[in-house]
Structure formats: structure tokens, C-alpha cells
LUMDO-319104 format. One record per residue (C-alpha): residue in one letter; chain; x, y, z. Coordinates in steps of 0.25 Angstrom, whole numbers, plus 5000, padded with zeros to 4 digits. Layout:
REM LUMDO-319104
["A","A",[X,Y,Z]]
...
//
This chain:
REM LUMDO-319104
["M","A",[4955,4991,5058]]
["T","A",[4953,4996,5044]]
["L","A",[4945,5010,5048]]
["Y","A",[4955,5011,5061]]
["G","A",[4967,5012,5051]]
["W","A",[4958,5021,5042]]
["G","A",[4953,5030,5051]]
["K","A",[4964,5032,5063]]
["P","A",[4972,5043,5062]]
["R","A",[4987,5042,5065]]
["S","A",[5000,5050,5066]]
["F","A",[5015,5046,5063]]
["P","A",[5023,5056,5071]]
["T","A",[5036,5047,5067]]
["L","A",[5034,5048,5054]]
["P","A",[5042,5060,5047]]
["P","A",[5037,5068,5036]]
["P","A",[5039,5060,5022]]
["V","A",[5048,5065,5010]]
["E","A",[5040,5064,4997]]
["R","A",[5045,5056,4986]]
["Y","A",[5040,5055,4972]]
["F","A",[5041,5042,4964]]
["E","A",[5040,5044,4948]]
["I","A",[5033,5031,4945]]
["E","A",[5030,5034,4930]]
["P","A",[5030,5047,4923]]
["D","A",[5015,5050,4928]]
["A","A",[5016,5043,4941]]
["R","A",[5022,5048,4953]]
["V","A",[5020,5043,4968]]
["L","A",[5024,5050,4981]]
["A","A",[5028,5043,4993]]
["H","A",[5030,5048,5006]]
["C","A",[5045,5044,5012]]
["H","A",[5051,5041,5025]]
["W","A",[5066,5040,5024]]
["Q","A",[5076,5036,5033]]
["S","A",[5089,5044,5034]]
["E","A",[5097,5034,5025]]
["P","A",[5086,5028,5016]]
["A","A",[5094,5017,5009]]
["R","A",[5098,5011,5023]]
["H","A",[5084,5008,5027]]
["S","A",[5072,5000,5021]]
["T","A",[5061,5007,5014]]
["L","A",[5046,5005,5015]]
["L","A",[5036,5009,5003]]
["L","A",[5021,5011,5008]]
["L","A",[5010,5009,5000]]
["H","A",[4996,5014,5004]]
["G","A",[4983,5008,5001]]
["L","A",[4971,5013,4992]]
["N","A",[4969,5029,4993]]
["G","A",[4980,5029,5004]]
["S","A",[4992,5037,5003]]
["S","A",[5005,5039,5010]]
["Q","A",[4999,5046,5021]]
["A","A",[4991,5033,5025]]
["H","A",[4991,5031,5039]]
["Y","A",[4998,5017,5037]]
["M","A",[5008,5022,5028]]
["R","A",[5012,5032,5037]]
["G","A",[5012,5022,5050]]
["I","A",[5020,5012,5042]]
["A","A",[5030,5023,5038]]
["A","A",[5032,5028,5052]]
["K","A",[5035,5013,5057]]
["A","A",[5044,5009,5046]]
["L","A",[5052,5023,5047]]
["A","A",[5054,5021,5062]]
["Q","A",[5060,5007,5058]]
["G","A",[5069,5014,5048]]
["M","A",[5063,5012,5034]]
["N","A",[5061,5022,5024]]
["V","A",[5046,5024,5021]]
["L","A",[5039,5028,5008]]
["R","A",[5024,5030,5009]]
["L","A",[5020,5030,4994]]
["N","A",[5007,5037,4989]]
["Q","A",[5002,5028,4978]]
["R","A",[4998,5035,4964]]
["N","A",[4987,5045,4967]]
["C","A",[4988,5044,4982]]
["G","A",[4991,5054,4992]]
["G","A",[4987,5065,4984]]
["T","A",[4996,5062,4973]]
["E","A",[4987,5060,4961]]
["H","A",[4994,5072,4954]]
["L","A",[5007,5062,4953]]
["S","A",[5002,5051,4944]]
["A","A",[4993,5051,4932]]
["G","A",[4987,5038,4933]]
["L","A",[4980,5030,4946]]
["F","A",[4985,5020,4955]]
["H","A",[4981,5005,4957]]
["S","A",[4982,4994,4968]]
["G","A",[4992,4986,4960]]
["L","A",[5001,4997,4956]]
["T","A",[5015,4994,4961]]
["A","A",[5022,5002,4951]]
["D","A",[5024,5013,4960]]
["A","A",[5030,5004,4972]]
["R","A",[5039,4998,4961]]
["H","A",[5044,5010,4956]]
["I","A",[5047,5016,4970]]
["I","A",[5054,5003,4976]]
["E","A",[5063,5005,4963]]
["E","A",[5066,5019,4965]]
["L","A",[5068,5017,4980]]
["S","A",[5078,5005,4978]]
["G","A",[5084,5011,4965]]
["V","A",[5086,5025,4967]]
["D","A",[5085,5027,4982]]
["G","A",[5093,5014,4984]]
["L","A",[5083,5010,4995]]
["P","A",[5087,4994,4998]]
["A","A",[5074,4989,5005]]
["I","A",[5061,4993,5002]]
["A","A",[5048,4988,5008]]
["V","A",[5034,4991,5001]]
["A","A",[5022,4991,5011]]
["G","A",[5006,4994,5007]]
["Y","A",[4993,4995,5013]]
["S","A",[4981,4989,5005]]
["L","A",[4982,4994,4991]]
["G","A",[4997,4996,4994]]
["G","A",[4998,4982,5000]]
["N","A",[4994,4976,4987]]
["L","A",[5005,4986,4979]]
["A","A",[5016,4980,4989]]
["L","A",[5012,4966,4987]]
["K","A",[5010,4967,4972]]
["L","A",[5023,4974,4971]]
["A","A",[5030,4963,4977]]
["G","A",[5024,4953,4969]]
["E","A",[5026,4960,4956]]
["Y","A",[5041,4960,4959]]
["G","A",[5040,4945,4962]]
["D","A",[5053,4937,4962]]
["A","A",[5061,4950,4958]]
["P","A",[5057,4961,4969]]
["P","A",[5068,4973,4971]]
["A","A",[5079,4969,4980]]
["A","A",[5074,4982,4988]]
["L","A",[5060,4977,4990]]
["R","A",[5061,4970,5004]]
["A","A",[5046,4967,5008]]
["V","A",[5031,4972,5006]]
["A","A",[5020,4974,5015]]
["A","A",[5005,4974,5012]]
["V","A",[4994,4978,5023]]
["S","A",[4980,4974,5019]]
["P","A",[4985,4972,5004]]
["I","A",[4973,4972,4993]]
["L","A",[4979,4959,4989]]
["E","A",[4967,4956,4980]]
["I","A",[4962,4968,4976]]
["S","A",[4948,4964,4970]]
["L","A",[4944,4956,4983]]
["C","A",[4947,4969,4991]]
["V","A",[4938,4977,4982]]
["H","A",[4928,4967,4982]]
["A","A",[4928,4968,4998]]
["L","A",[4928,4983,4998]]
["E","A",[4916,4982,4990]]
["R","A",[4908,4976,5002]]
["R","A",[4898,4984,5009]]
["S","A",[4906,4984,5022]]
["N","A",[4918,4990,5015]]
["W","A",[4910,5002,5010]]
["I","A",[4918,5012,5018]]
["Y","A",[4931,5007,5012]]
["Q","A",[4926,5007,4998]]
["W","A",[4920,5022,5001]]
["N","A",[4932,5026,5005]]
["F","A",[4942,5020,4995]]
["V","A",[4933,5024,4983]]
["R","A",[4931,5039,4988]]
["D","A",[4947,5040,4989]]
["L","A",[4948,5034,4975]]
["K","A",[4939,5045,4969]]
["A","A",[4945,5056,4976]]
["R","A",[4959,5052,4970]]
["M","A",[4953,5052,4956]]
["R","A",[4947,5066,4959]]
["R","A",[4961,5071,4963]]
["K","A",[4967,5064,4952]]
["D","A",[4958,5071,4942]]
["R","A",[4963,5084,4947]]
["H","A",[4977,5081,4944]]
["W","A",[4975,5073,4932]]
["P","A",[4962,5079,4926]]
["G","A",[4955,5070,4916]]
["S","A",[4964,5059,4918]]
["F","A",[4952,5051,4925]]
["D","A",[4938,5050,4922]]
["L","A",[4931,5053,4934]]
["S","A",[4917,5053,4930]]
["K","A",[4915,5038,4935]]
["L","A",[4921,5043,4949]]
["P","A",[4907,5048,4955]]
["S","A",[4902,5032,4953]]
["I","A",[4913,5024,4960]]
["R","A",[4909,5019,4972]]
["T","A",[4919,5006,4973]]
["V","A",[4934,5005,4972]]
["R","A",[4931,4994,4960]]
["Q","A",[4923,5004,4953]]
["F","A",[4935,5015,4954]]
["D","A",[4945,5005,4949]]
["D","A",[4935,5000,4937]]
["V","A",[4935,5014,4934]]
["Y","A",[4948,5020,4936]]
["T","A",[4960,5011,4942]]
["A","A",[4957,4999,4932]]
["P","A",[4956,5005,4919]]
["H","A",[4967,5016,4921]]
["F","A",[4978,5004,4924]]
["G","A",[4972,4996,4913]]
["F","A",[4964,4985,4920]]
["A","A",[4952,4979,4915]]
["D","A",[4943,4983,4927]]
["A","A",[4945,4985,4942]]
["E","A",[4946,4969,4943]]
["D","A",[4956,4966,4934]]
["Y","A",[4964,4979,4942]]
["Y","A",[4961,4972,4956]]
["H","A",[4967,4959,4951]]
["K","A",[4978,4963,4944]]
["A","A",[4982,4973,4956]]
["S","A",[4982,4964,4966]]
["A","A",[4994,4959,4974]]
["M","A",[4988,4945,4975]]
["R","A",[4992,4943,4959]]
["V","A",[5007,4943,4964]]
["I","A",[5007,4940,4979]]
["D","A",[5013,4927,4976]]
["R","A",[5026,4933,4970]]
["V","A",[5030,4942,4982]]
["R","A",[5044,4939,4984]]
["V","A",[5047,4950,4994]]
["P","A",[5042,4949,5009]]
["A","A",[5028,4954,5010]]
["L","A",[5020,4956,5021]]
["V","A",[5005,4956,5020]]
["I","A",[4996,4961,5031]]
["T","A",[4981,4959,5029]]
["A","A",[4968,4957,5039]]
["A","A",[4956,4948,5037]]
["D","A",[4947,4958,5041]]
["D","A",[4951,4969,5030]]
["P","A",[4938,4974,5026]]
["F","A",[4943,4974,5010]]
["V","A",[4955,4966,5009]]
["P","A",[4951,4951,5010]]
["S","A",[4960,4942,5016]]
["Q","A",[4959,4931,5007]]
["P","A",[4969,4934,4997]]
["F","A",[4980,4934,5007]]
["R","A",[4976,4918,5010]]
["D","A",[4979,4916,4996]]
["P","A",[4992,4907,4994]]
["R","A",[4998,4917,4984]]
["V","A",[5000,4925,4998]]
["T","A",[5000,4915,5008]]
["G","A",[5010,4906,5000]]
["N","A",[5021,4918,4997]]
["P","A",[5030,4915,5008]]
["R","A",[5035,4931,5005]]
["V","A",[5023,4936,5010]]
["T","A",[5019,4938,5025]]
["L","A",[5004,4939,5028]]
["R","A",[4998,4943,5040]]
["L","A",[4983,4941,5038]]
["S","A",[4977,4946,5052]]
["E","A",[4963,4945,5056]]
["H","A",[4961,4959,5058]]
["G","A",[4967,4972,5053]]
["G","A",[4956,4978,5043]]
["H","A",[4963,4984,5031]]
["C","A",[4976,4990,5034]]
["G","A",[4972,4991,5048]]
["F","A",[4980,4982,5057]]
["I","A",[4979,4988,5070]]
["S","A",[4985,4981,5083]]
["T","A",[4986,4985,5097]]
["R","A",[4997,4996,5099]]
["P","A",[5010,4989,5100]]
["P","A",[5019,4993,5112]]
["R","A",[5028,5006,5110]]
["G","A",[5042,5004,5107]]
["F","A",[5049,4993,5100]]
["Q","A",[5042,4979,5096]]
["N","A",[5051,4967,5092]]
["G","A",[5063,4978,5089]]
["H","A",[5053,4988,5081]]
["N","A",[5050,5001,5086]]
["F","A",[5037,5004,5079]]
["L","A",[5027,5014,5082]]
["D","A",[5016,5012,5092]]
["D","A",[5004,5011,5084]]
["E","A",[4993,5001,5081]]
["Y","A",[4996,4999,5065]]
["W","A",[5001,4984,5065]]
["A","A",[5003,4983,5050]]
["E","A",[5012,4994,5049]]
["T","A",[5021,4988,5060]]
["Q","A",[5021,4974,5052]]
["I","A",[5024,4981,5039]]
["V","A",[5036,4988,5045]]
["R","A",[5042,4976,5052]]
["F","A",[5040,4967,5040]]
["V","A",[5047,4978,5031]]
["E","A",[5058,4978,5042]]
["S","A",[5061,4963,5042]]
["H","A",[5061,4962,5027]]
["S","A",[5070,4975,5023]]
["E","A",[5082,4977,5031]]
["L","A",[5094,4982,5024]]
//
């Protein structure tokens, strides 16, 4: 299911062209969101979408969720994380798997400036870790506008995920991630020449090596392991106080299911865990549902089960 989700082309005929919006996070950091607004945005709930490592607002699952949520009457923002989706020129620095400042700023701006009363955050893989970590960081004092978070295949304990990625059977995934990380650093250097030493780039073969050389030192972590520990949502998931949906699979090739059985997850009554036997990494392909209405919801006719679960969950917790 992992490879199926990565390789099958999808089209979204009901998704209109987005409106671009830039968010000024810091003086030297801007992020770009592709937005889909209802005619009166403040009268509708809003879904902020976070992609995975090396993804972008154009990832098929980002557009798939957007199409479903928009059809159900929600505003949708497909966020490009820093330096993703061709935005290397917008931020001087890098990004890491636990950097929740961008989503936090966007929630504050949408609620405080735009007056949007009900916001949910949903993320895949790295984005799922961000959504859960953000909710945990808020703890007992989440913003009134934040109604729910959802995570699909979240890298809840990053170190275990990187260890799994290093297995021989996962070489294709490791190769793909490293190739894209290297390409991004080269693009970064074209916009910010000399800001990063690229001399070690040719020798990097693993995600861990990349994080040891670039990510960890840039953000002041001791090394990659220190970064993985501190950036993982597992450190704060017991503090989540907003409704949280977590979807993951026992056969995910590089997100082990063990952390999801931890009492910090299963013992939190605000976390709804759906740990399926199959689904792969961000796959969750089902048989096609019948056309038309299902349980009162007119969802698009496709086989991407997790996208539908996110929209249903957000709907149930973000009504105005």
C-alpha cells in the first residue's frame, strides 16, 4: 500500500485552483499555503494540512483531503513546510520534524486576524508528528479555536523510525528521502549561497547522516539522536487535551507500531487510536465505496480511506 500511494497518479477535478497566502513566521522565515476558502470563511470550520518529509502542498494526500473537506463545507489550507514545494528562497534556515512554530503562528493568525472560530490540524508522517506535538505542547491551555488534530502514520518516536529506515529491506525509501534532501540543499544554496557547507553532501547516504551534518547542528541539537528524541511527539503526547485521531498500520515499513501501544498513547482519553493490520506508510487503500451518500456524508468516490476518516473526525469535533 505504501508504494501504491506513492506511485499511482490521482486527479482532483472538484478541487478549484487555490489562493496563495504567505505567513510571516519570523523576519527571515515565510511559509506558503495554498488555500481553498468557502464563500464566507468565518462561518465554516478550517482544516490546516501538514505534509510529510520532502512533501509539499501538492502531495496527492494533501489534495485528496482538501477535495473531500472542501466538499463538506470546510476551508482548507495546504501548507508548504519551510523550504518545501519550491520555497527555499522564503526562509534563511532549515526545517525539522518537531518545528511546530509555523503551525502555531498560522493558528494564531487565522483565529486572531481572520476571525476563524474552529480550526483543526491534520498531518501525514512528519506532519502527523507535528500535529500531535503541537497539541501536546499546548497541554491544558490549547487555543479556543483549535478543535481537533489528526495524524496518519506519524513518526511518533523518530529514532525508532530512522532505525527502521536503515534496514536493508527499506533501501528504496532511504534512497528516495536522501536524494530529495540533497536536492533541496543544493537548491537552498542557489538562493542563500554560502549559508551551508555542501562539501559533505556527496558522502551522505542516510537520513541519519544528513541530520547529523545539517539538521542537528543548525538547530543546536547535540547530534541526530538528541534531535530525534526532543522532536518526537512521544515526549508530549500524554499532554494532548484536544480530540486527536491517530491512524497507523502494523505493516508500516518504517514507522514501528510499538510506540502506539505505549500507555502514554493508549491511556490518553483524548486520543482515538486506529491501529490497523494493513495500510503501509500513509497508504490505507480500501475497496471503493459506493457512490453518493454514506452515513449522511457525500464523500468523493475513491479508495483513500484515511482521508475520509480525517474529514469525518474533524467534522464531528469542529462544528460551529
